[in-house]
TORNUZA-102139 format. One record per residue: x, y, z of N, C-alpha, C, O in turn; residue in three letters. Coordinates in steps of 0.02 Angstrom, whole numbers. Example, Ala and Ser with C-alpha at 12.3 -4.5 7.8 and 13.67 -1.06 7.14 Angstrom:
BEGIN
(doza (660; -284; 390); (615; -225; 390); (660; -165; 390); (712; -166; 423); "ALA")
(doza (642; -112; 354); (684; -53; 357); (645; 2; 394); (670; 57; 402); "SER")
This chain:
BEGIN
(doza (4891; 5318; 12564); (4906; 5263; 12609); (4978; 5269; 12633); (5023; 5282; 12593); "MET")
(doza (4989; 5259; 12696); (5058; 5264; 12722); (5099; 5202; 12704); (5079; 5145; 12717); "PRO")
(doza (5156; 5215; 12674); (5203; 5161; 12657); (5265; 5170; 12700); (5294; 5224; 12701); "ILE")
(doza (5285; 5116; 12735); (5343; 5119; 12778); (5395; 5069; 12753); (5379; 5019; 12721); "PHE")
(doza (5458; 5085; 12768); (5513; 5040; 12749); (5534; 5001; 12811); (5536; 5027; 12866); "GLU")
(doza (5549; 4937; 12801); (5570; 4893; 12855); (5634; 4856; 12835); (5649; 4849; 12776); "TYR")
(doza (5669; 4832; 12886); (5728; 4791; 12876); (5724; 4733; 12924); (5709; 4742; 12983); "ARG")
(doza (5736; 4673; 12899); (5734; 4613; 12941); (5800; 4607; 12978); (5853; 4608; 12947); "CYS")
(doza (5797; 4602; 13044); (5857; 4594; 13084); (5890; 4525; 13074); (5949; 4516; 13087); "ASP")
(doza (5851; 4478; 13051); (5876; 4410; 13043); (5915; 4401; 12977); (5972; 4377; 12978); "HIS")
(doza (5885; 4421; 12920); (5917; 4409; 12855); (5940; 4473; 12821); (5975; 4469; 12770); "CYS")
(doza (5921; 4532; 12846); (5942; 4595; 12817); (5900; 4618; 12758); (5914; 4671; 12729); "GLY")
(doza (5848; 4581; 12741); (5804; 4599; 12685); (5770; 4665; 12699); (5744; 4676; 12754); "HIS")
(doza (5769; 4710; 12649); (5735; 4775; 12656); (5673; 4772; 12611); (5675; 4748; 12555); "ARG")
(doza (5617; 4798; 12638); (5555; 4798; 12600); (5511; 4855; 12622); (5521; 4885; 12675); "PHE")
(doza (5460; 4870; 12581); (5411; 4921; 12597); (5345; 4886; 12612); (5330; 4833; 12584); "GLU")
(doza (5305; 4916; 12656); (5240; 4888; 12672); (5190; 4944; 12683); (5206; 4995; 12713); "ALA")
(doza (5130; 4934; 12658); (5075; 4981; 12671); (5048; 4965; 12740); (5033; 4908; 12756); "ILE")
(doza (5043; 5016; 12782); (5020; 5007; 12851); (4951; 5039; 12858); (4944; 5100; 12856); "VAL")
(doza (4900; 4998; 12866); (4832; 5022; 12875); (4811; 5012; 12947); (4822; 4960; 12977); "LEU")
(doza (4780; 5063; 12976); (4756; 5062; 13045); (4811; 5043; 13094); (4798; 5012; 13145); "ASN")
(doza (4873; 5063; 13080); (4929; 5051; 13125); (4953; 4979; 13128); (4996; 4963; 13168); "GLY")
(doza (4925; 4936; 13085); (4945; 4865; 13086); (5008; 4855; 13044); (5006; 4857; 12983); "LYS")
(doza (5064; 4845; 13078); (5128; 4836; 13045); (5137; 4763; 13024); (5105; 4718; 13051); "GLN")
(doza (5182; 4750; 12976); (5194; 4681; 12955); (5221; 4641; 13014); (5259; 4666; 13055); "PRO")
(doza (5203; 4578; 13016); (5224; 4535; 13071); (5284; 4492; 13054); (5322; 4472; 13098); "GLU")
(doza (5293; 4476; 12989); (5348; 4432; 12968); (5384; 4461; 12908); (5355; 4496; 12867); "LEU")
(doza (5448; 4445; 12902); (5488; 4463; 12844); (5463; 4423; 12784); (5455; 4362; 12790); "CYS")
(doza (5450; 4456; 12727); (5426; 4418; 12669); (5479; 4371; 12639); (5462; 4326; 12602); "PRO")
(doza (5543; 4382; 12655); (5596; 4340; 12628); (5609; 4277; 12670); (5614; 4222; 12643); "ALA")
(doza (5614; 4286; 12736); (5632; 4229; 12779); (5578; 4212; 12831); (5585; 4163; 12868); "CYS")
(doza (5525; 4252; 12834); (5469; 4242; 12880); (5489; 4247; 12954); (5458; 4217; 12997); "GLU")
(doza (5542; 4285; 12967); (5565; 4297; 13036); (5528; 4357; 13064); (5514; 4404; 13026); "HIS")
(doza (5511; 4358; 13128); (5471; 4412; 13156); (5510; 4475; 13178); (5479; 4524; 13197); "PRO")
(doza (5576; 4473; 13176); (5615; 4530; 13201); (5625; 4582; 13146); (5673; 4579; 13107); "GLU")
(doza (5579; 4631; 13143); (5581; 4683; 13093); (5595; 4750; 13126); (5575; 4762; 13183); "LEU")
(doza (5631; 4792; 13090); (5648; 4858; 13116); (5626; 4910; 13065); (5644; 4907; 13006); "ARG")
(doza (5585; 4958; 13087); (5563; 5012; 13043); (5622; 5057; 13028); (5660; 5075; 13073); "LYS")
(doza (5630; 5075; 12964); (5686; 5116; 12942); (5664; 5189; 12934); (5606; 5203; 12921); "GLN")
(doza (5711; 5234; 12943); (5698; 5304; 12930); (5701; 5313; 12854); (5749; 5292; 12822); "ILE")
(doza (5651; 5344; 12827); (5650; 5353; 12754); (5624; 5422; 12737); (5592; 5456; 12777); "SER")
(doza (5638; 5442; 12676); (5614; 5506; 12652); (5548; 5494; 12616); (5532; 5438; 12598); "THR")
(doza (5512; 5547; 12605); (5450; 5540; 12568); (5458; 5572; 12500); (5501; 5615; 12489); "PHE")
(doza (5416; 5551; 12455); (5416; 5579; 12388); (5350; 5615; 12377); (5297; 5590; 12395); "ALA")
(doza (5354; 5673; 12347); (5294; 5711; 12331); (5293; 5724; 12257); (5345; 5737; 12226); "ALA")
(doza (5235; 5722; 12228); (5229; 5734; 12157); (5178; 5790; 12146); (5121; 5785; 12169); "HIS")
(doza (5199; 5841; 12112); (5153; 5895; 12095); (5129; 5886; 12024); (5163; 5853; 11984); "ALA")
(doza (5072; 5913; 12009); (5045; 5907; 11942); (5091; 5938; 11890); (5131; 5982; 11906); "GLY")
(doza (5086; 5915; 11830); (5128; 5942; 11777); (5179; 5891; 11755); (5189; 5840; 11787); "GLY")
(doza (5211; 5907; 11700); (5261; 5860; 11674); (5330; 5890; 11669); (5376; 5858; 11644); "SER")
(doza (5339; 5952; 11693); (5405; 5983; 11689); (5452; 5951; 11739); (5433; 5935; 11795); "ALA")
(doza (5514; 5943; 11718); (5565; 5916; 11761); (5618; 5970; 11771); (5644; 5998; 11723); "VAL")
(doza (5633; 5985; 11834); (5683; 6037; 11849); (5752; 6010; 11834); (5770; 5954; 11852); "ALA")
(doza (5791; 6050; 11801); (5860; 6031; 11785); (5904; 6048; 11845); (5893; 6097; 11880); "ALA")
(doza (5954; 6007; 11856); (6001; 6019; 11911); (6042; 6081; 11893); (6059; 6091; 11834); "ALA")
(doza (6060; 6122; 11943); (6101; 6180; 11928); (6169; 6159; 11901); (6196; 6108; 11921); "PRO")
(doza (6195; 6198; 11856); (6259; 6182; 11825); (6317; 6204; 11870); (6309; 6217; 11929); "GLY")
(doza (6375; 6206; 11840); (6437; 6220; 11877); (6436; 6289; 11910); (6462; 6296; 11965); "ALA")
(doza (6406; 6339; 11878); (6407; 6406; 11908); (6346; 6416; 11953); (6340; 6469; 11984); "CYS")
(doza (6302; 6368; 11956); (6246; 6372; 12002); (6181; 6395; 11972); (6129; 6385; 12003); "GLY")
(doza (6181; 6425; 11912); (6117; 6445; 11883); (6113; 6435; 11808); (6062; 6410; 11783); "SER")
(doza (6165; 6453; 11770); (6160; 6448; 11698); (6185; 6381; 11672); (6165; 6360; 11618); "CYS")
(doza (6227; 6348; 11708); (6253; 6283; 11688); (6317; 6285; 11649); (6340; 6233; 11624); "GLY")
(doza (6348; 6344; 11641); (6411; 6348; 11604); (6464; 6307; 11642); (6478; 6322; 11700); "ASP")
(doza (6493; 6256; 11610); (6541; 6213; 11644); (6608; 6247; 11661); (6648; 6219; 11698); "PRO")
(doza (6619; 6306; 11634); (6682; 6341; 11648); (6683; 6373; 11717); (6735; 6394; 11741); "ARG")
(doza (6625; 6378; 11749); (6622; 6404; 11817); (6592; 6473; 11822); (6571; 6502; 11772); "GLY")
(doza (6589; 6501; 11883); (6557; 6565; 11896); (6588; 6621; 11855); (6649; 6626; 11850); "PRO")
(doza (6546; 6663; 11825); (6569; 6721; 11787); (6586; 6707; 11715); (6596; 6754; 11676); "GLY")
(doza (6590; 6644; 11696); (6610; 6627; 11628); (6559; 6647; 11576); (6576; 6664; 11520); "SER")
(doza (6496; 6645; 11594); (6444; 6661; 11546); (6427; 6735; 11546); (6387; 6758; 11505); "CYS")
(doza (6457; 6772; 11590); (6447; 6843; 11598); (6376; 6862; 11620); (6356; 6920; 11616); "ARG")
(doza (6340; 6813; 11644); (6273; 6827; 11671); (6279; 6841; 11746); (6235; 6873; 11774); "MET")
(doza (6332; 6819; 11777); (6339; 6824; 11849); (6404; 6857; 11868); (6419; 6865; 11928); "HIS")
């Protein structure tokens, strides 16, 4: 289901809404004002599995905090 992010021009409230058949929300859920603006948002994808990728360390691959060349792998 497509989920879009919106921002109310009246009160500034940000919210997400499921949009089915192109029917967008008509009112802000916080103040019930009709002036809504669709926001640019990123999407999230989930692949099967439970592994979590670690962020690269200081040298970019091994994670040695002393920097590039310190671990003698690079």
